[in-house]
Backbone atoms as SQL, in Angstrom:
CREATE TABLE atoms (id INTEGER PRIMARY KEY, chain TEXT, resi INTEGER, resn TEXT, atom TEXT, x REAL, y REAL, z REAL);
INSERT INTO atoms VALUES
  (1, 'A', 1, 'MET', 'N', 0.912, -1.219, -0.107),
  (2, 'A', 1, 'MET', 'CA', -0.130, 0.093, 0.240),
  (3, 'A', 1, 'MET', 'C', 0.807, 1.211, -0.195),
  (4, 'A', 2, 'PRO', 'N', 0.553, 2.312, -0.932),
  (5, 'A', 2, 'PRO', 'CA', 1.323, 3.434, -1.031),
  (6, 'A', 2, 'PRO', 'C', 1.203, 4.401, 0.202),
  (7, 'A', 3, 'GLU', 'N', 2.401, 4.968, 0.542),
  (8, 'A', 3, 'GLU', 'CA', 2.095, 5.836, 1.850),
  (9, 'A', 3, 'GLU', 'C', 1.453, 7.172, 1.313),
  (10, 'A', 4, 'SER', 'N', 0.539, 7.659, 2.234),
  (11, 'A', 4, 'SER', 'CA', -0.301, 8.662, 2.136),
  (12, 'A', 4, 'SER', 'C', 0.470, 9.946, 2.303),
  (13, 'A', 5, 'ILE', 'N', -0.076, 11.117, 1.514),
  (14, 'A', 5, 'ILE', 'CA', 0.581, 12.436, 1.660),
  (15, 'A', 5, 'ILE', 'C', -0.377, 12.887, 2.868),
  (16, 'A', 6, 'GLU', 'N', 0.539, 13.509, 3.877),
  (17, 'A', 6, 'GLU', 'CA', -0.040, 13.802, 5.224),
  (18, 'A', 6, 'GLU', 'C', -0.745, 15.216, 4.826),
  (19, 'A', 7, 'THR', 'N', -1.966, 15.250, 5.130),
  (20, 'A', 7, 'THR', 'CA', -2.747, 16.633, 4.926),
  (21, 'A', 7, 'THR', 'C', -3.124, 17.151, 6.435),
  (22, 'A', 8, 'THR', 'N', -3.523, 18.334, 6.527),
  (23, 'A', 8, 'THR', 'CA', -4.097, 19.064, 7.451),
  (24, 'A', 8, 'THR', 'C', -5.481, 19.257, 7.641),
  (25, 'A', 9, 'GLY', 'N', -6.225, 18.558, 6.488),
  (26, 'A', 9, 'GLY', 'CA', -7.563, 18.872, 6.585),
  (27, 'A', 9, 'GLY', 'C', -7.915, 19.925, 5.813),
  (28, 'A', 10, 'THR', 'N', -7.334, 20.759, 5.166),
  (29, 'A', 10, 'THR', 'CA', -7.657, 22.191, 4.649),
  (30, 'A', 10, 'THR', 'C', -7.923, 21.866, 3.053),
  (31, 'A', 11, 'THR', 'N', -7.787, 20.573, 2.463),
  (32, 'A', 11, 'THR', 'CA', -8.061, 20.366, 1.240),
  (33, 'A', 11, 'THR', 'C', -9.361, 19.749, 0.939),
  (34, 'A', 12, 'GLY', 'N', -9.939, 19.262, 1.698),
  (35, 'A', 12, 'GLY', 'CA', -11.039, 18.550, 1.953),
  (36, 'A', 12, 'GLY', 'C', -11.925, 18.545, 0.601),
  (37, 'A', 13, 'GLY', 'N', -11.863, 17.466, -0.238),
  (38, 'A', 13, 'GLY', 'CA', -12.359, 17.224, -1.221),
  (39, 'A', 13, 'GLY', 'C', -11.819, 18.150, -2.923),
  (40, 'A', 14, 'LEU', 'N', -10.643, 18.671, -2.548),
  (41, 'A', 14, 'LEU', 'CA', -10.222, 19.342, -3.688),
  (42, 'A', 14, 'LEU', 'C', -10.146, 18.495, -4.785),
  (43, 'A', 15, 'ARG', 'N', -10.651, 19.087, -6.154),
  (44, 'A', 15, 'ARG', 'CA', -10.868, 18.355, -7.414),
  (45, 'A', 15, 'ARG', 'C', -9.551, 18.658, -7.899),
  (46, 'A', 16, 'VAL', 'N', -8.619, 17.696, -8.473),
  (47, 'A', 16, 'VAL', 'CA', -7.485, 17.597, -8.983),
  (48, 'A', 16, 'VAL', 'C', -7.630, 16.620, -10.494),
  (49, 'A', 17, 'LEU', 'N', -7.182, 17.330, -11.427),
  (50, 'A', 17, 'LEU', 'CA', -6.928, 16.698, -12.762),
  (51, 'A', 17, 'LEU', 'C', -5.621, 16.407, -12.788),
  (52, 'A', 18, 'ILE', 'N', -4.936, 15.069, -13.087),
  (53, 'A', 18, 'ILE', 'CA', -3.519, 14.755, -13.526),
  (54, 'A', 18, 'ILE', 'C', -3.407, 14.430, -14.944),
  (55, 'A', 19, 'VAL', 'N', -2.606, 15.180, -15.597),
  (56, 'A', 19, 'VAL', 'CA', -2.682, 15.024, -17.143),
  (57, 'A', 19, 'VAL', 'C', -1.371, 14.333, -17.326),
  (58, 'A', 20, 'ASP', 'N', -0.921, 12.990, -17.797),
  (59, 'A', 20, 'ASP', 'CA', 0.433, 12.634, -17.872),
  (60, 'A', 20, 'ASP', 'C', 0.342, 11.302, -18.538),
  (61, 'A', 21, 'ASP', 'N', 1.179, 11.402, -19.621),
  (62, 'A', 21, 'ASP', 'CA', 1.154, 10.225, -20.433),
  (63, 'A', 21, 'ASP', 'C', 1.749, 9.133, -19.662),
  (64, 'A', 22, 'ASN', 'N', 2.689, 9.260, -18.569),
  (65, 'A', 22, 'ASN', 'CA', 3.117, 7.993, -17.754),
  (66, 'A', 22, 'ASN', 'C', 1.851, 7.613, -16.945),
  (67, 'A', 23, 'THR', 'N', 1.006, 6.610, -17.453),
  (68, 'A', 23, 'THR', 'CA', -0.179, 6.073, -16.539),
  (69, 'A', 23, 'THR', 'C', 0.128, 5.588, -14.938),
  (70, 'A', 24, 'ASP', 'N', 1.180, 4.761, -15.075),
  (71, 'A', 24, 'ASP', 'CA', 1.432, 4.144, -13.899),
  (72, 'A', 24, 'ASP', 'C', 1.930, 5.684, -12.773),
  (73, 'A', 25, 'ALA', 'N', 2.445, 6.252, -13.169),
  (74, 'A', 25, 'ALA', 'CA', 2.813, 7.653, -12.133),
  (75, 'A', 25, 'ALA', 'C', 1.650, 8.175, -12.046),
  (76, 'A', 26, 'SER', 'N', 0.532, 8.651, -12.933),
  (77, 'A', 26, 'SER', 'CA', -0.286, 9.493, -12.791),
  (78, 'A', 26, 'SER', 'C', -1.438, 8.744, -11.790),
  (79, 'A', 27, 'GLU', 'N', -1.894, 7.585, -12.148),
  (80, 'A', 27, 'GLU', 'CA', -2.645, 6.484, -11.343),
  (81, 'A', 27, 'GLU', 'C', -2.092, 6.661, -9.855),
  (82, 'A', 28, 'THR', 'N', -0.929, 6.211, -9.721),
  (83, 'A', 28, 'THR', 'CA', -0.204, 6.354, -8.368),
  (84, 'A', 28, 'THR', 'C', -0.419, 7.652, -7.628),
  (85, 'A', 29, 'LEU', 'N', -0.103, 8.469, -8.153),
  (86, 'A', 29, 'LEU', 'CA', -0.479, 10.118, -7.767),
  (87, 'A', 29, 'LEU', 'C', -1.720, 10.255, -7.186),
  (88, 'A', 30, 'ALA', 'N', -2.660, 9.955, -8.322),
  (89, 'A', 30, 'ALA', 'CA', -3.933, 9.993, -7.733),
  (90, 'A', 30, 'ALA', 'C', -4.740, 9.176, -6.858),
  (91, 'A', 31, 'GLU', 'N', -4.222, 7.879, -6.858),
  (92, 'A', 31, 'GLU', 'CA', -4.505, 7.153, -5.633),
  (93, 'A', 31, 'GLU', 'C', -3.970, 7.734, -4.290),
  (94, 'A', 32, 'LEU', 'N', -2.818, 8.529, -4.203),
  (95, 'A', 32, 'LEU', 'CA', -2.221, 8.826, -2.892),
  (96, 'A', 32, 'LEU', 'C', -3.295, 10.196, -2.606),
  (97, 'A', 33, 'LEU', 'N', -3.447, 10.954, -3.660),
  (98, 'A', 33, 'LEU', 'CA', -4.287, 12.004, -3.301),
  (99, 'A', 33, 'LEU', 'C', -5.701, 11.459, -2.696),
  (100, 'A', 34, 'ARG', 'N', -6.196, 10.477, -3.454),
  (101, 'A', 34, 'ARG', 'CA', -7.714, 10.235, -2.922),
  (102, 'A', 34, 'ARG', 'C', -7.692, 9.460, -1.546),
  (103, 'A', 35, 'ILE', 'N', -6.392, 8.733, -1.084),
  (104, 'A', 35, 'ILE', 'CA', -6.339, 8.618, 0.178),
  (105, 'A', 35, 'ILE', 'C', -6.651, 9.479, 1.081),
  (106, 'A', 36, 'ASP', 'N', -6.012, 10.498, 1.011),
  (107, 'A', 36, 'ASP', 'CA', -6.006, 12.007, 1.642),
  (108, 'A', 36, 'ASP', 'C', -7.340, 12.760, 1.441),
  (109, 'A', 37, 'GLY', 'N', -8.296, 12.263, 0.758),
  (110, 'A', 37, 'GLY', 'CA', -9.471, 12.894, 0.386),
  (111, 'A', 37, 'GLY', 'C', -9.493, 14.104, -0.310),
  (112, 'A', 38, 'PHE', 'N', -8.716, 14.002, -1.445),
  (113, 'A', 38, 'PHE', 'CA', -8.817, 14.737, -2.738),
  (114, 'A', 38, 'PHE', 'C', -9.609, 13.804, -3.888),
  (115, 'A', 39, 'ASP', 'N', -10.151, 14.671, -4.454),
  (116, 'A', 39, 'ASP', 'CA', -11.028, 13.986, -5.917),
  (117, 'A', 39, 'ASP', 'C', -10.142, 14.097, -6.955),
  (118, 'A', 40, 'ALA', 'N', -9.453, 13.247, -7.310),
  (119, 'A', 40, 'ALA', 'CA', -8.654, 13.089, -8.413),
  (120, 'A', 40, 'ALA', 'C', -8.876, 12.310, -9.274),
  (121, 'A', 41, 'GLN', 'N', -8.561, 13.093, -10.754),
  (122, 'A', 41, 'GLN', 'CA', -8.884, 11.944, -12.021),
  (123, 'A', 41, 'GLN', 'C', -7.836, 12.186, -12.933),
  (124, 'A', 42, 'CYS', 'N', -7.639, 11.320, -13.934),
  (125, 'A', 42, 'CYS', 'CA', -6.311, 11.246, -14.504),
  (126, 'A', 42, 'CYS', 'C', -6.995, 11.157, -16.136),
  (127, 'A', 43, 'ALA', 'N', -6.084, 11.594, -16.818),
  (128, 'A', 43, 'ALA', 'CA', -6.074, 11.712, -18.232),
  (129, 'A', 43, 'ALA', 'C', -4.794, 11.668, -19.068),
  (130, 'A', 44, 'PRO', 'N', -4.443, 10.534, -19.755),
  (131, 'A', 44, 'PRO', 'CA', -3.305, 10.454, -20.537),
  (132, 'A', 44, 'PRO', 'C', -2.721, 11.353, -21.726),
  (133, 'A', 45, 'ASP', 'N', -3.419, 12.280, -21.879),
  (134, 'A', 45, 'ASP', 'CA', -3.120, 13.213, -22.848),
  (135, 'A', 45, 'ASP', 'C', -4.017, 14.748, -22.836),
  (136, 'A', 46, 'GLY', 'N', -3.711, 15.655, -23.697),
  (137, 'A', 46, 'GLY', 'CA', -4.422, 16.681, -23.844),
  (138, 'A', 46, 'GLY', 'C', -6.108, 16.562, -24.545),
  (139, 'A', 47, 'GLU', 'N', -6.147, 15.649, -25.493),
  (140, 'A', 47, 'GLU', 'CA', -7.367, 15.449, -25.811),
  (141, 'A', 47, 'GLU', 'C', -8.320, 14.850, -24.942),
  (142, 'A', 48, 'ALA', 'N', -7.951, 13.748, -24.115),
  (143, 'A', 48, 'ALA', 'CA', -8.511, 13.084, -23.011),
  (144, 'A', 48, 'ALA', 'C', -8.622, 14.119, -21.937),
  (145, 'A', 49, 'ALA', 'N', -7.927, 14.957, -21.632),
  (146, 'A', 49, 'ALA', 'CA', -8.053, 15.890, -20.698),
  (147, 'A', 49, 'ALA', 'C', -9.450, 16.809, -20.956),
  (148, 'A', 50, 'LEU', 'N', -9.142, 17.530, -22.214),
  (149, 'A', 50, 'LEU', 'CA', -10.262, 18.514, -22.590),
  (150, 'A', 50, 'LEU', 'C', -11.779, 17.671, -22.661),
  (151, 'A', 51, 'ALA', 'N', -11.670, 16.350, -22.918),
  (152, 'A', 51, 'ALA', 'CA', -12.961, 15.464, -22.944),
  (153, 'A', 51, 'ALA', 'C', -13.422, 15.479, -21.658),
  (154, 'A', 52, 'LEU', 'N', -12.607, 15.194, -20.880),
  (155, 'A', 52, 'LEU', 'CA', -12.994, 14.927, -19.164),
  (156, 'A', 52, 'LEU', 'C', -13.555, 16.157, -18.680),
  (157, 'A', 53, 'LEU', 'N', -13.035, 17.339, -19.144),
  (158, 'A', 53, 'LEU', 'CA', -13.389, 18.813, -18.559),
  (159, 'A', 53, 'LEU', 'C', -14.911, 19.104, -18.935),
  (160, 'A', 54, 'GLN', 'N', -15.559, 18.379, -19.868),
  (161, 'A', 54, 'GLN', 'CA', -16.978, 18.578, -20.335),
  (162, 'A', 54, 'GLN', 'C', -17.816, 18.056, -19.084),
  (163, 'A', 55, 'ASN', 'N', -17.272, 17.021, -18.196),
  (164, 'A', 55, 'ASN', 'CA', -17.977, 16.789, -17.150),
  (165, 'A', 55, 'ASN', 'C', -17.347, 16.899, -15.850),
  (166, 'A', 56, 'TYR', 'N', -16.200, 17.059, -15.676),
  (167, 'A', 56, 'TYR', 'CA', -15.345, 17.410, -14.424),
  (168, 'A', 56, 'TYR', 'C', -14.900, 18.700, -14.411),
  (169, 'A', 57, 'THR', 'N', -15.015, 19.624, -13.726),
  (170, 'A', 57, 'THR', 'CA', -14.224, 20.935, -13.436),
  (171, 'A', 57, 'THR', 'C', -13.428, 20.790, -12.217),
  (172, 'A', 58, 'PRO', 'N', -12.217, 20.791, -12.541),
  (173, 'A', 58, 'PRO', 'CA', -11.175, 20.541, -11.288),
  (174, 'A', 58, 'PRO', 'C', -10.979, 21.822, -10.665),
  (175, 'A', 59, 'GLN', 'N', -10.328, 21.939, -9.619),
  (176, 'A', 59, 'GLN', 'CA', -10.021, 23.136, -8.956),
  (177, 'A', 59, 'GLN', 'C', -8.574, 23.507, -9.514),
  (178, 'A', 60, 'VAL', 'N', -8.041, 22.574, -9.525),
  (179, 'A', 60, 'VAL', 'CA', -6.387, 22.372, -10.140),
  (180, 'A', 60, 'VAL', 'C', -6.050, 21.337, -10.949),
  (181, 'A', 61, 'ALA', 'N', -5.093, 21.623, -11.797),
  (182, 'A', 61, 'ALA', 'CA', -4.727, 20.504, -12.963),
  (183, 'A', 61, 'ALA', 'C', -3.208, 20.455, -12.840),
  (184, 'A', 62, 'LEU', 'N', -2.802, 19.379, -12.773),
  (185, 'A', 62, 'LEU', 'CA', -1.514, 19.107, -12.870),
  (186, 'A', 62, 'LEU', 'C', -1.106, 18.741, -14.212),
  (187, 'A', 63, 'LEU', 'N', -0.344, 19.392, -14.917),
  (188, 'A', 63, 'LEU', 'CA', -0.204, 19.088, -16.458),
  (189, 'A', 63, 'LEU', 'C', 1.374, 18.658, -16.633),
  (190, 'A', 64, 'ASP', 'N', 1.647, 17.562, -17.375),
  (191, 'A', 64, 'ASP', 'CA', 2.958, 17.274, -17.918),
  (192, 'A', 64, 'ASP', 'C', 3.268, 18.192, -19.058),
  (193, 'A', 65, 'ILE', 'N', 4.517, 18.608, -19.212),
  (194, 'A', 65, 'ILE', 'CA', 4.577, 19.415, -20.455),
  (195, 'A', 65, 'ILE', 'C', 4.725, 18.502, -21.623),
  (196, 'A', 66, 'GLY', 'N', 5.623, 17.380, -21.212),
  (197, 'A', 66, 'GLY', 'CA', 5.881, 16.461, -22.586),
  (198, 'A', 66, 'GLY', 'C', 5.111, 15.721, -23.122),
  (199, 'A', 67, 'LEU', 'N', 3.674, 16.119, -23.113),
  (200, 'A', 67, 'LEU', 'CA', 2.853, 15.072, -23.603),
  (201, 'A', 67, 'LEU', 'C', 2.806, 14.726, -24.987),
  (202, 'A', 68, 'PRO', 'N', 2.289, 13.408, -25.632),
  (203, 'A', 68, 'PRO', 'CA', 2.143, 13.709, -27.021),
  (204, 'A', 68, 'PRO', 'C', 1.187, 13.991, -27.756),
  (205, 'A', 69, 'GLY', 'N', 1.467, 14.406, -29.046),
  (206, 'A', 69, 'GLY', 'CA', 0.311, 15.403, -29.672),
  (207, 'A', 69, 'GLY', 'C', 0.508, 16.785, -29.352),
  (208, 'A', 70, 'MET', 'N', -0.527, 17.130, -28.259),
  (209, 'A', 70, 'MET', 'CA', -0.804, 18.488, -27.637),
  (210, 'A', 70, 'MET', 'C', 0.151, 18.459, -26.444),
  (211, 'A', 71, 'ASP', 'N', 1.019, 19.313, -26.480),
  (212, 'A', 71, 'ASP', 'CA', 2.115, 19.649, -25.376),
  (213, 'A', 71, 'ASP', 'C', 1.063, 20.339, -24.196),
  (214, 'A', 72, 'GLY', 'N', 1.943, 20.305, -23.037),
  (215, 'A', 72, 'GLY', 'CA', 1.639, 21.026, -21.816),
  (216, 'A', 72, 'GLY', 'C', 1.336, 22.272, -21.977),
  (217, 'A', 73, 'TYR', 'N', 1.938, 23.158, -22.915),
  (218, 'A', 73, 'TYR', 'CA', 1.632, 24.506, -22.960),
  (219, 'A', 73, 'TYR', 'C', 0.431, 24.802, -23.955),
  (220, 'A', 74, 'GLN', 'N', 0.248, 24.021, -24.938),
  (221, 'A', 74, 'GLN', 'CA', -1.062, 23.989, -25.702),
  (222, 'A', 74, 'GLN', 'C', -1.972, 23.375, -24.896),
  (223, 'A', 75, 'LEU', 'N', -1.986, 22.764, -24.325),
  (224, 'A', 75, 'LEU', 'CA', -3.105, 22.068, -23.326),
  (225, 'A', 75, 'LEU', 'C', -3.648, 23.398, -22.275),
  (226, 'A', 76, 'ALA', 'N', -2.588, 23.976, -21.845),
  (227, 'A', 76, 'ALA', 'CA', -2.807, 24.899, -20.750),
  (228, 'A', 76, 'ALA', 'C', -3.633, 26.236, -21.681),
  (229, 'A', 77, 'GLU', 'N', -3.292, 26.481, -22.706),
  (230, 'A', 77, 'GLU', 'CA', -3.939, 27.302, -23.718),
  (231, 'A', 77, 'GLU', 'C', -5.291, 26.836, -24.087),
  (232, 'A', 78, 'ALA', 'N', -5.472, 25.747, -24.146),
  (233, 'A', 78, 'ALA', 'CA', -7.015, 25.277, -24.476),
  (234, 'A', 78, 'ALA', 'C', -7.783, 25.061, -23.311),
  (235, 'A', 79, 'ILE', 'N', -7.226, 24.817, -22.191),
  (236, 'A', 79, 'ILE', 'CA', -7.946, 24.752, -20.923),
  (237, 'A', 79, 'ILE', 'C', -8.344, 26.338, -20.572),
  (238, 'A', 80, 'ARG', 'N', -7.595, 27.448, -20.856),
  (239, 'A', 80, 'ARG', 'CA', -7.902, 28.806, -20.492),
  (240, 'A', 80, 'ARG', 'C', -8.896, 29.208, -21.588),
  (241, 'A', 81, 'ALA', 'N', -9.225, 28.535, -22.698),
  (242, 'A', 81, 'ALA', 'CA', -10.104, 28.818, -23.355),
  (243, 'A', 81, 'ALA', 'C', -11.532, 28.507, -23.098),
  (244, 'A', 82, 'THR', 'N', -11.498, 27.257, -22.698),
  (245, 'A', 82, 'THR', 'CA', -12.805, 26.735, -21.877),
  (246, 'A', 82, 'THR', 'C', -13.506, 27.724, -20.855),
  (247, 'A', 83, 'PRO', 'N', -14.748, 27.784, -20.876),
  (248, 'A', 83, 'PRO', 'CA', -15.532, 28.796, -19.747),
  (249, 'A', 83, 'PRO', 'C', -15.201, 28.374, -18.689),
  (250, 'A', 84, 'GLN', 'N', -14.849, 27.288, -17.888),
  (251, 'A', 84, 'GLN', 'CA', -14.178, 27.104, -16.630),
  (252, 'A', 84, 'GLN', 'C', -12.749, 27.258, -16.493),
  (253, 'A', 85, 'GLY', 'N', -12.403, 27.449, -17.534),
  (254, 'A', 85, 'GLY', 'CA', -10.627, 27.311, -17.678),
  (255, 'A', 85, 'GLY', 'C', -10.339, 28.513, -16.851),
  (256, 'A', 86, 'ALA', 'N', -10.682, 29.513, -16.944),
  (257, 'A', 86, 'ALA', 'CA', -10.234, 30.607, -16.014),
  (258, 'A', 86, 'ALA', 'C', -10.022, 30.507, -14.588),
  (259, 'A', 87, 'GLY', 'N', -10.890, 29.731, -13.985),
  (260, 'A', 87, 'GLY', 'CA', -10.822, 29.180, -12.564),
  (261, 'A', 87, 'GLY', 'C', -10.021, 28.245, -12.342),
  (262, 'A', 88, 'ILE', 'N', -9.722, 27.336, -13.198),
  (263, 'A', 88, 'ILE', 'CA', -8.525, 26.004, -12.833),
  (264, 'A', 88, 'ILE', 'C', -7.128, 26.593, -12.722),
  (265, 'A', 89, 'ARG', 'N', -6.482, 26.207, -11.679),
  (266, 'A', 89, 'ARG', 'CA', -5.057, 26.723, -11.081),
  (267, 'A', 89, 'ARG', 'C', -4.435, 25.497, -12.015),
  (268, 'A', 90, 'LEU', 'N', -3.293, 26.064, -12.777),
  (269, 'A', 90, 'LEU', 'CA', -2.569, 25.261, -13.570),
  (270, 'A', 90, 'LEU', 'C', -1.206, 24.887, -13.124),
  (271, 'A', 91, 'VAL', 'N', -0.954, 23.800, -12.910),
  (272, 'A', 91, 'VAL', 'CA', 0.485, 23.544, -12.382),
  (273, 'A', 91, 'VAL', 'C', 1.285, 22.524, -13.278),
  (274, 'A', 92, 'ALA', 'N', 2.495, 23.087, -13.892),
  (275, 'A', 92, 'ALA', 'CA', 3.281, 22.330, -14.578),
  (276, 'A', 92, 'ALA', 'C', 3.896, 21.517, -13.754),
  (277, 'A', 93, 'LEU', 'N', 3.639, 20.195, -14.064),
  (278, 'A', 93, 'LEU', 'CA', 4.266, 19.278, -12.979),
  (279, 'A', 93, 'LEU', 'C', 5.233, 18.102, -14.158),
  (280, 'A', 94, 'THR', 'N', 6.423, 18.677, -14.160),
  (281, 'A', 94, 'THR', 'CA', 7.277, 18.288, -15.292),
  (282, 'A', 94, 'THR', 'C', 8.724, 17.878, -15.100),
  (283, 'A', 95, 'GLY', 'N', 9.445, 17.224, -16.126),
  (284, 'A', 95, 'GLY', 'CA', 10.908, 17.048, -16.050),
  (285, 'A', 95, 'GLY', 'C', 11.693, 18.211, -16.696),
  (286, 'A', 96, 'TYR', 'N', 11.079, 19.017, -17.123),
  (287, 'A', 96, 'TYR', 'CA', 11.705, 20.147, -17.833),
  (288, 'A', 96, 'TYR', 'C', 11.830, 21.369, -16.740),
  (289, 'A', 97, 'GLY', 'N', 13.152, 21.491, -16.063),
  (290, 'A', 97, 'GLY', 'CA', 13.268, 22.317, -14.790),
  (291, 'A', 97, 'GLY', 'C', 14.231, 23.441, -15.040),
  (292, 'A', 98, 'ARG', 'N', 14.607, 23.604, -16.417),
  (293, 'A', 98, 'ARG', 'CA', 15.653, 24.986, -16.400),
  (294, 'A', 98, 'ARG', 'C', 14.558, 26.270, -15.975),
  (295, 'A', 99, 'ASP', 'N', 15.525, 27.318, -15.817),
  (296, 'A', 99, 'ASP', 'CA', 15.160, 28.679, -15.711),
  (297, 'A', 99, 'ASP', 'C', 14.183, 28.864, -17.016),
  (298, 'A', 100, 'ASN', 'N', 14.504, 28.522, -18.262),
  (299, 'A', 100, 'ASN', 'CA', 14.085, 29.029, -19.299),
  (300, 'A', 100, 'ASN', 'C', 12.604, 28.236, -19.457),
  (301, 'A', 101, 'ASP', 'N', 12.648, 27.053, -18.760),
  (302, 'A', 101, 'ASP', 'CA', 11.331, 26.173, -18.897),
  (303, 'A', 101, 'ASP', 'C', 10.278, 26.792, -17.915),
  (304, 'A', 102, 'ARG', 'N', 10.897, 27.104, -16.891),
  (305, 'A', 102, 'ARG', 'CA', 9.812, 27.865, -15.424),
  (306, 'A', 102, 'ARG', 'C', 9.382, 29.165, -16.235),
  (307, 'A', 103, 'ALA', 'N', 10.195, 30.000, -16.921),
  (308, 'A', 103, 'ALA', 'CA', 9.785, 31.230, -17.643),
  (309, 'A', 103, 'ALA', 'C', 8.745, 30.864, -18.602),
  (310, 'A', 104, 'ARG', 'N', 9.043, 29.973, -19.527),
  (311, 'A', 104, 'ARG', 'CA', 8.123, 29.795, -20.408),
  (312, 'A', 104, 'ARG', 'C', 6.433, 29.086, -19.859),
  (313, 'A', 105, 'ALA', 'N', 6.750, 28.345, -18.712),
  (314, 'A', 105, 'ALA', 'CA', 5.546, 27.982, -18.182),
  (315, 'A', 105, 'ALA', 'C', 4.620, 29.325, -17.718),
  (316, 'A', 106, 'MET', 'N', 5.336, 30.011, -17.020),
  (317, 'A', 106, 'MET', 'CA', 4.613, 31.199, -16.529),
  (318, 'A', 106, 'MET', 'C', 4.151, 32.082, -17.530),
  (319, 'A', 107, 'SER', 'N', 4.606, 32.276, -18.512),
  (320, 'A', 107, 'SER', 'CA', 4.198, 32.921, -19.787),
  (321, 'A', 107, 'SER', 'C', 2.842, 32.227, -20.425),
  (322, 'A', 108, 'ALA', 'N', 3.242, 31.062, -20.406),
  (323, 'A', 108, 'ALA', 'CA', 1.733, 30.029, -20.946),
  (324, 'A', 108, 'ALA', 'C', 0.838, 30.173, -19.863),
  (325, 'A', 109, 'ARG', 'N', 0.772, 30.878, -18.888),
  (326, 'A', 109, 'ARG', 'CA', -0.404, 31.198, -17.707),
  (327, 'A', 109, 'ARG', 'C', -0.554, 30.006, -16.664),
  (328, 'A', 110, 'PHE', 'N', 0.568, 29.168, -16.549),
  (329, 'A', 110, 'PHE', 'CA', 0.737, 28.501, -15.727),
  (330, 'A', 110, 'PHE', 'C', 0.726, 29.003, -14.293),
  (331, 'A', 111, 'ASP', 'N', 0.041, 28.659, -13.213),
  (332, 'A', 111, 'ASP', 'CA', 0.193, 29.337, -11.585),
  (333, 'A', 111, 'ASP', 'C', 1.223, 28.778, -11.221),
  (334, 'A', 112, 'GLU', 'N', 1.909, 27.523, -11.304),
  (335, 'A', 112, 'GLU', 'CA', 2.931, 26.985, -10.637),
  (336, 'A', 112, 'GLU', 'C', 3.993, 26.430, -11.593),
  (337, 'A', 113, 'HIS', 'N', 4.912, 26.203, -11.191),
  (338, 'A', 113, 'HIS', 'CA', 5.977, 25.254, -12.104),
  (339, 'A', 113, 'HIS', 'C', 6.686, 24.164, -11.125),
  (340, 'A', 114, 'LEU', 'N', 6.566, 22.911, -11.180),
  (341, 'A', 114, 'LEU', 'CA', 7.086, 22.035, -10.119),
  (342, 'A', 114, 'LEU', 'C', 7.912, 20.979, -10.978),
  (343, 'A', 115, 'VAL', 'N', 9.058, 20.720, -10.764),
  (344, 'A', 115, 'VAL', 'CA', 9.783, 19.856, -11.568),
  (345, 'A', 115, 'VAL', 'C', 9.923, 17.866, -10.799),
  (346, 'A', 116, 'LYS', 'N', 9.491, 17.460, -11.776),
  (347, 'A', 116, 'LYS', 'CA', 9.595, 15.763, -11.367),
  (348, 'A', 116, 'LYS', 'C', 10.827, 15.276, -10.748),
  (349, 'A', 117, 'PRO', 'N', 11.340, 14.689, -10.015),
  (350, 'A', 117, 'PRO', 'CA', 10.208, 13.874, -8.917),
  (351, 'A', 117, 'PRO', 'C', 9.929, 15.201, -7.913),
  (352, 'A', 118, 'VAL', 'N', 8.683, 15.749, -7.603),
  (353, 'A', 118, 'VAL', 'CA', 8.366, 16.466, -6.782),
  (354, 'A', 118, 'VAL', 'C', 7.998, 15.990, -5.493),
  (355, 'A', 119, 'SER', 'N', 8.640, 16.449, -4.171),
  (356, 'A', 119, 'SER', 'CA', 8.412, 15.852, -2.885),
  (357, 'A', 119, 'SER', 'C', 6.737, 15.766, -2.555),
  (358, 'A', 120, 'PRO', 'N', 6.655, 14.906, -1.828),
  (359, 'A', 120, 'PRO', 'CA', 4.753, 14.741, -1.537),
  (360, 'A', 120, 'PRO', 'C', 4.558, 16.159, -0.871),
  (361, 'A', 121, 'ASP', 'N', 5.429, 16.888, -0.030),
  (362, 'A', 121, 'ASP', 'CA', 5.436, 17.754, 0.990),
  (363, 'A', 121, 'ASP', 'C', 5.139, 19.161, 0.128),
  (364, 'A', 122, 'ARG', 'N', 5.868, 19.187, -0.908),
  (365, 'A', 122, 'ARG', 'CA', 6.136, 20.509, -1.791),
  (366, 'A', 122, 'ARG', 'C', 4.642, 20.510, -2.581),
  (367, 'A', 123, 'LEU', 'N', 4.327, 19.215, -3.226),
  (368, 'A', 123, 'LEU', 'CA', 3.144, 19.143, -3.980),
  (369, 'A', 123, 'LEU', 'C', 1.867, 19.497, -3.078),
  (370, 'A', 124, 'LEU', 'N', 1.874, 18.987, -1.702),
  (371, 'A', 124, 'LEU', 'CA', 1.008, 19.302, -1.229),
  (372, 'A', 124, 'LEU', 'C', 0.915, 20.793, -0.502),
  (373, 'A', 125, 'GLN', 'N', 1.916, 21.441, -0.509),
  (374, 'A', 125, 'GLN', 'CA', 1.920, 22.960, 0.028),
  (375, 'A', 125, 'GLN', 'C', 1.041, 23.793, -1.167),
  (376, 'A', 126, 'VAL', 'N', 1.467, 23.304, -2.484),
  (377, 'A', 126, 'VAL', 'CA', 0.781, 23.835, -3.633),
  (378, 'A', 126, 'VAL', 'C', -0.699, 23.497, -3.475),
  (379, 'A', 127, 'LEU', 'N', -1.342, 22.665, -3.449),
  (380, 'A', 127, 'LEU', 'CA', -2.377, 22.185, -3.326),
  (381, 'A', 127, 'LEU', 'C', -3.334, 22.839, -2.472),
  (382, 'A', 128, 'GLN', 'N', -2.609, 22.905, -1.037),
  (383, 'A', 128, 'GLN', 'CA', -3.390, 23.682, -0.180),
  (384, 'A', 128, 'GLN', 'C', -3.345, 24.925, -0.322),
  (385, 'A', 129, 'ARG', 'N', -2.194, 25.731, -1.024),
  (386, 'A', 129, 'ARG', 'CA', -2.343, 26.987, -1.337),
  (387, 'A', 129, 'ARG', 'C', -3.449, 27.331, -2.169),
  (388, 'A', 130, 'PHE', 'N', -3.779, 26.420, -3.014),
  (389, 'A', 130, 'PHE', 'CA', -4.938, 26.666, -4.248),
  (390, 'A', 130, 'PHE', 'C', -5.959, 26.313, -3.655),
  (391, 'A', 131, 'GLY', 'N', -6.293, 25.409, -2.842),
  (392, 'A', 131, 'GLY', 'CA', -7.429, 24.879, -2.326),
  (393, 'A', 131, 'GLY', 'C', -8.030, 25.356, -1.124),
  (394, 'A', 132, 'GLY', 'N', -7.154, 26.053, -0.246),
  (395, 'A', 132, 'GLY', 'CA', -7.418, 26.432, 1.083),
  (396, 'A', 132, 'GLY', 'C', -7.798, 28.245, 0.783);
């Protein structure tokens, strides 16, 4: 059984969308979040994420940048173009960690840029900031 992320109760049901083509990693992260009371859904690519948004409005979306087809920057733009997109906090959760990668994410209207592997404590800090 995976170790859960320690929460302080301030996230209560926060809806989180995880978009990553590494299905094992995204499902594991989603399960860890669910154990701690988050409502987490996964999508393997941009098209699936946009389809999911038709019936699920997350408060936070964790987007990998190196997605197949539509990359994370293009997905962020597409999410922002949806009616609910302005209210979703976008977090780049990526292996791209150079200064110019961070700057590009911020110019693409991401709210946060985290580099994989992110520590559970750091991820929780971000989720609590956006959910509390």
